[in-house]
C-alpha positions, 0 to 999 in steps of 0.5 A: 526523534527530537524532544519536541517530537517526543512530546507530540508522540506522548500527547498522541499516545494519551489520546489513542483510545479516545479519539472523540476527545482529540482537540484541534491542536492534537489532531493537527499534531497527530497528522504532523507526526504521521507525515514525519513517521510514514514514508512520504519522503520516499514517495517524494523521491519518485518525482526525481524519476517520473519527470525524466520518463518519456510518454508511453505508447498510445492506449497504454495505461499511464505510469504511476499505478501499483503496477504497469498495465500493458493491454493485451491487444486492441480488445479490452476483453483480453485484459492486461499484462501486469508487471511490477518490481520492488527493491528492499532497503539495504538495512532491512535486507541485512538486519532481517534477511528472511523477512526481507525475502518474504516481503519482497514477494508479498508486496509484489503480490499485493501490488498485482492484487491492487490492480485487480490482477492475479500473480503469475511468476516472480524473478529476483536480483540478489547482490551479496558481499559473500555473506552466505548466511544472509544470502541463505536467509534471503533466498529462504524467505523468498522461497517460503513466500513464493510457496505460501502465495502459490507463485513460482520463482522462475529466474533472476540474477545473482552477484555474490561479489558485490560490496553490499547486500541488496535485493529486488524482486519483479512480478508478472500478473494478469488482470481481466479488468483493472482497478486503478489509482487513476479511477477515483472520482468526486463523490466516490466513497473511500473504503479501507480494508485491513487484516487485523490478525497480526502485529507490528514486526520487531517494533517496526511499522510493518504490520505483519498479518501474513507470515502467521496466516495459513496459505489457503487463507492468504491466497483467498484474501488476495483473490478478493481484489480481482473478484471485486474488479471483475464484479465492478464493486470498486473502481480505484484501488491502491495497496497501502504502502510505506507511505501509510494509509493517508500517504497512500491515499495522497498518491491515489488522489494525485493520480486521479487529480482529486482530493478527499475528506476522511473521518478519523472516527470511521477508520477501523483500528485495533484497540491498543494500537496508537493512532500515530502508529496505525496511520503510519503502518505498512500492512501486509494486507491493506487496501484503499478502494473507491466505490459508489454509494450503491455498491458500498454495502456489497463491497464491505460485505465481501471483506466481512465474509473473510473476517477482514476489517473494512469501512467507508472512511470518507469521500473523494472531492474535487479539491486536490486537498486531503483533509482529516476530520474528527468531530467538528474539527478538520486538519489538512494532511496534504495539499496537492494543488501546492505540492506534488508528491510522486509527479504521476498525475 
């Protein structure tokens, strides 16, 4: 990080526990820092692929959501088969192989839940350069997570003669009713739900509330999302990813062709965590949802009953711009009318 960014980081840290005192310049500096720290660049890379894809069959759910959603026949009551895949970054795999293996299963299960689904099974593809210790830890991490989430590993691919170590994991699931990034509409309330019962993993931005969670609790927490979908308590949903809370919201807005107004003071945050970290965090349990004013109290209560922090943090607009407000001040985080992000809309 260069000297100017260090200065911004210090300013943000000083204000972290007193958001009501943020000046206009500090609010804009905070958002500048978040844009640089969260994984927006990685999401921007998606556009290099999305523009080369061909159209899906008629009646299929569009590309760009947390998982593919394939209709099971012509009757909507049959639901959807869900299919997703995640690749782990090479440095993460080599430096924290057990945690990378664990996360490869966890993030796939989270993506299935974000679509209103329940996970069924996972497969993996492992490339290794002959390092048996790293391979052993990768597999142990996947196995431990699969047992924790109650989702079997049913097959995969292995190459133990590769030039470097890499990992990708795919998951199959089913949804009776979809939650979708494409379903946000102007006037919807934006809700964030996050599990505070964790900490940042080894000074990274990975907020780990999963590995210390009892398996029964973790499974029950994930089961909230399909229940929310089936009761129609929410309409749009997205798993908070490496893009952080605001970056993930930007992706949802791009898919829905909408904008949003978010109030910084309404975002729940652990007291001692700086805003610059929290808005950039990649949580093990974190979701953005949209709902109506009428359904909002019941949706918040669903999370509260399981001790998950949830709050309405803003509203969907028709502007294609994401604005963050703090008191009387506003600063723009992203303008989709000027710059696309993933290319899925």
